[in-house]
N, C-alpha and C positions, 0 to 999 in steps of 0.2 A: 761636659764627661765626649770623651773621644769617643771610634766607633772601635770594634774590635774588629782586631787582623785579621786575616784569618793566618791557620799554621800554612812552615811550610811542606812537613812532614807529616802524613797519614797516621791516623790512628797503629792501626796495621803495621808500620816500616816504627814507630816504635815500641810498641814489643814486642816485634819481634826483636830491634838491638836493646831492649831491656834481657828480654832472654838469655841473647850473646852473655849477656854482661852478668846473672845472674842477679836482676834485680828484679827481676818479674814476679817474684812473690809480695814483693813492697808496696807493685803499683795491684794487683791483683785484689790486695785486701784491702785495698784504700778505691777501690771501686772503679779503675782506670786512673787513676790521677797520680800526677809521675812528683804533687809538692811532699812527701816522702822521700823522693831519690837523694838521699845528700848533692852535691854542690860539684863533686870531684864524681863521680857514676852521672849524674846529667850531662859533665862537660865531653865523659869519654864516650855517651853516646852519640854527640854532636859528634864528636872525633870518627868515630865510627860513621858516622850516616858519606861525612864527607868524603870519609874512601872508595863507601859503599859507589858515589855518587862518580868518583872522580874512576876505577873502575870501569864503570854500564859505558863514562864520558869513553876511552880508551877503549871501548870494544865497539862501539859505533850508532850505540841505541839513541 
């Protein structure tokens, strides 16, 4: 068995993005587990995270 990798995004950020996409209810219903979020919405979560990271980089943070 390999080591478990540490996630890049914090749980708080993932939940914020899930709220923005309207899938937070699915995550909350499953106790914070993102396994039942559709792959399309998971891709959208990643897209939003990248957009936020790019915006923060342009602001000089």
